[in-house]
N, C-alpha and C positions, 0 to 999 in steps of 0.2 A: 504494500500500500504506500503510495506516494503522498507527500504533504505539500508538494509544490505544483502549481499549475504550469504546464509546459507551454513554451512558445509555439512549438509545432508538435504534431502528434499524428502518427499513422493510425487512423481509426480502425482499419482492418486488423492490423497487428494487435492493437489494444483489445479488440474483441477476442482474437485467438488466445491472447494471454490472460484474458479476464482481468484486465487492469482496473484498479480502483484508485481514485484520486480524492483526497480530503484535504481541505485547507482554507485559506483566505486569500482574497485578492483585494487590492486597494480600490475603493470606489472611483478614484481618479483615473484608473486604467480603463474603466468602463465608460467611454466617452459619451455615448448617447444617454445613459442613465445619469451620469454625473452632470450633464447639461441641465437637467430639470430639478435636481435636488438642491437644497440649501446647504451651505457649508456648516459643519458642526465641529466642535472642539473635542467631543468625545470620540476616542479611538474606535469604540464599538460601532459608531454611526458611520465612520469612514471606511469600514471593511464589509465585504460580502463573503459569507461562509458558503462553501460548496462541498457537495459530496457527489461524486460521479462514479458509476460502475459500468464497464463495458462488458456485455454478455450476449448470449444468444437465447432466443425464445424457444419453446418446445417445437414450434413450427419452423425454426431455422432463421427467423428474422434476426438481424444484427441490431442490438439495442444499446442505448445509453440511458441509464436510469439514475435517479438520485434526487437531490433537492438543492435549492438555493435559498439561503436565509439572510436577511439583512434588516436593519432598522434605518428607515429613510426619513429625513426631514424635508417636508414638502410645504409649499405655500398653500394655505387654506383658501379655497376659492370664495368662501362666504365672508370670512372676517379679515382676510389678507394677513393673518398671523401665521405662525409656524405650527404645523401639525406633524407629530412623529408617528410613523406607521411601521409596524413590524410586518415583514413579509416572510412567508414560508411557502415556497413554490415547489411542488413535486415535478420531476421531469420524467417523461416517458417518450424517448425519441427513437425512431426507426431510421437506421442508416441505409440510404439508397443511393443509386447512381443516376437515376433519371426521374423525370416527373411522372412517367407512366408507372414506375415502380412505387413512387410516392402515393399515387392514387390507389394502388393495390394493397397498401398497408391496412391493418385493422384500424378501426375508428378510434381506438384508445391510444394510438401512437401518433405523435406529431412527426412528420417527416423531416429529416436532416439530410439534404442532398450533399453528397461528397463527390467533388470533381477534382481529379488530379491530386487526390489526398488533401484537398481543401474543403472545409465544411461551409455550406451555404444554406441559409434558412429559406424555406419555401412556404407559400400560402399566406 
């Protein structure tokens, strides 16, 4: 089990080896998310915890499962103050190479298209 999020990863090899990753990533590294949250001085607010596991389903689908947890400081749309929201999001991703294969995945899996060993979100 690794505790460091890798800069690059071969998802097919990760599935073959049933790789598990657990750790934290700085919120500032997640540029789209960081753009909407308010700065915080608390270290727990500036980190995102992740747990990822690369496996195969009984049907042979290649999967990434796990969860992402964080505390986010967001601007309240009603009072314009600061609201802190705890998120705990489960992940169930199916690794595929084409949009046609993405369409064929079970409905409980979100497709993650892998092209040239690069992951691309679809849908």
